[in-house]
C-alpha positions as a Markdown table, in Angstrom:
| # | Residue | x | y | z |
|---|---|---|---|---|
| 1 | Met | -6.0 | -216.2 | -96.2 |
| 2 | Lys | -6.6 | -213.1 | -94.1 |
| 3 | Pro | -7.1 | -209.8 | -96.0 |
| 4 | Leu | -4.6 | -207.0 | -95.5 |
| 5 | Glu | -5.9 | -203.8 | -93.9 |
| 6 | Phe | -3.8 | -200.7 | -94.0 |
| 7 | Leu | -4.4 | -198.2 | -91.2 |
| 8 | Gly | -3.8 | -194.4 | -91.5 |
| 9 | Ser | -1.2 | -193.6 | -94.1 |
| 10 | Ser | 0.6 | -197.0 | -94.0 |
| 11 | Arg | -0.4 | -197.9 | -97.6 |
| 12 | Asp | 1.1 | -194.6 | -98.8 |
| 13 | Glu | 4.2 | -195.1 | -96.7 |
| 14 | Leu | 4.8 | -198.5 | -98.2 |
| 15 | Ala | 4.1 | -197.2 | -101.7 |
| 16 | Ala | 6.8 | -194.5 | -101.3 |
| 17 | Met | 9.5 | -197.1 | -100.6 |
| 18 | Pro | 11.9 | -198.3 | -103.3 |
| 19 | Ala | 10.4 | -201.0 | -105.6 |
| 20 | Gly | 12.6 | -203.9 | -104.3 |
| 21 | Val | 11.8 | -203.0 | -100.7 |
| 22 | Arg | 8.0 | -202.9 | -101.5 |
| 23 | His | 8.3 | -206.2 | -103.1 |
| 24 | Asn | 10.1 | -207.9 | -100.2 |
| 25 | Ile | 7.8 | -206.4 | -97.6 |
| 26 | Gly | 4.8 | -207.5 | -99.7 |
| 27 | Leu | 6.1 | -211.0 | -99.9 |
| 28 | Glu | 6.5 | -211.1 | -96.1 |
| 29 | Leu | 3.0 | -209.7 | -95.5 |
| 30 | Met | 1.6 | -212.3 | -97.9 |
| 31 | Arg | 3.4 | -215.0 | -95.8 |
| 32 | Val | 1.7 | -213.6 | -92.7 |
| 33 | Gln | -1.7 | -213.6 | -94.5 |
| 34 | Phe | -1.3 | -217.3 | -95.1 |
| 35 | Gly | -0.5 | -218.0 | -91.4 |
| 36 | Gly | 3.3 | -218.1 | -91.7 |
| 37 | Thr | 6.0 | -216.1 | -90.2 |
| 38 | Pro | 8.2 | -213.5 | -91.9 |
| 39 | Thr | 11.8 | -214.4 | -92.6 |
| 40 | Asp | 13.2 | -211.5 | -90.6 |
| 41 | Phe | 10.9 | -210.0 | -87.9 |
| 42 | Lys | 10.7 | -209.2 | -84.2 |
| 43 | Pro | 8.0 | -208.5 | -81.7 |
| 44 | Ile | 7.3 | -204.9 | -80.8 |
| 45 | Pro | 5.5 | -205.1 | -77.4 |
| 46 | Ala | 5.7 | -201.4 | -76.9 |
| 47 | Val | 3.1 | -201.0 | -79.7 |
| 48 | Gly | 0.8 | -203.7 | -78.3 |
| 49 | Ala | 0.2 | -207.4 | -77.8 |
| 50 | Gly | 0.8 | -209.3 | -81.1 |
| 51 | Ala | 2.5 | -206.4 | -82.9 |
| 52 | Tyr | 5.5 | -207.4 | -85.0 |
| 53 | Glu | 8.1 | -205.5 | -87.1 |
| 54 | Ile | 9.1 | -206.9 | -90.5 |
| 55 | Arg | 12.7 | -206.0 | -91.2 |
| 56 | Val | 14.1 | -205.5 | -94.7 |
| 57 | Arg | 17.5 | -204.1 | -95.7 |
| 58 | Asp | 18.8 | -203.0 | -99.1 |
| 59 | Ala | 21.5 | -200.7 | -100.4 |
| 60 | Ser | 19.4 | -197.6 | -99.5 |
| 61 | Gly | 19.0 | -198.6 | -95.8 |
| 62 | Ala | 16.8 | -200.4 | -93.3 |
| 63 | Trp | 13.0 | -200.5 | -93.9 |
| 64 | Arg | 10.3 | -201.6 | -91.5 |
| 65 | Ala | 6.6 | -202.5 | -91.5 |
| 66 | Ile | 4.8 | -202.9 | -88.2 |
| 67 | Tyr | 1.8 | -205.2 | -88.3 |
| 68 | Val | -0.6 | -207.2 | -86.1 |
| 69 | Ala | -2.1 | -210.5 | -87.2 |
| 70 | Lys | -3.7 | -211.8 | -84.0 |
| 71 | Phe | -7.2 | -210.5 | -84.9 |
| 72 | Glu | -9.5 | -212.8 | -86.8 |
| 73 | Ala | -10.7 | -210.2 | -89.4 |
| 74 | Ala | -7.4 | -209.2 | -91.0 |
| 75 | Val | -3.7 | -208.6 | -90.9 |
| 76 | Tyr | -3.4 | -204.9 | -90.0 |
| 77 | Val | -0.5 | -202.9 | -91.3 |
| 78 | Leu | 0.0 | -200.2 | -88.7 |
| 79 | His | 3.0 | -198.3 | -90.0 |
| 80 | Ala | 5.8 | -198.6 | -92.7 |
| 81 | Phe | 9.0 | -196.5 | -92.5 |
| 82 | Gln | 12.7 | -196.2 | -93.2 |
| 83 | Lys | 14.7 | -196.8 | -90.1 |
| 84 | Lys | 17.5 | -194.3 | -89.7 |
| 85 | Thr | 18.8 | -195.1 | -86.2 |
| 86 | Gln | 19.9 | -198.2 | -84.3 |
| 87 | Gln | 16.8 | -198.0 | -82.1 |
| 88 | Thr | 13.3 | -197.6 | -83.6 |
| 89 | Ala | 12.3 | -193.9 | -83.2 |
| 90 | Lys | 9.7 | -193.2 | -80.5 |
| 91 | Thr | 7.6 | -191.3 | -83.0 |
| 92 | Asp | 7.3 | -194.5 | -85.1 |
| 93 | Ile | 6.4 | -196.6 | -82.1 |
| 94 | Asp | 3.8 | -194.0 | -80.9 |
| 95 | Leu | 2.2 | -193.7 | -84.4 |
| 96 | Ala | 1.9 | -197.5 | -84.6 |
| 97 | Lys | 0.5 | -197.6 | -81.0 |
| 98 | Val | -2.3 | -195.1 | -82.0 |
| 99 | Arg | -3.2 | -197.1 | -85.0 |
| 100 | Tyr | -3.2 | -200.3 | -82.9 |
| 101 | Lys | -5.8 | -198.7 | -80.7 |
| 102 | Met | -7.9 | -198.0 | -83.8 |
| 103 | Ile | -8.6 | -201.7 | -84.2 |
| 104 | Gly | -9.5 | -202.2 | -80.6 |
| 105 | Gly | -6.1 | -203.5 | -79.5 |
| 106 | Lys | -5.0 | -203.0 | -75.9 |
| 107 | Pro | -1.3 | -202.2 | -75.4 |
């Protein structure tokens, strides 16, 4: 099992989410830690190679966690946020991209 590493404020962002959303994203991240794939996810190539977005929806809206698991050392959680528009906001993509570069990833 790979350890989870939270970059920047991603742990706090996740902690601020509703309990049910935190639980669901946590289960999906654990699945990734064990080498599996989340139940609802999509690649985010704009962030960098191997970056994916876990997608969770509940009554309060759409929630996302962007992670990368291609590195041997850990599963890196780059950013967690509530999605408010159809398309992921450029600011969310840009923040995840900056954090991706912190682990030595190349876009």
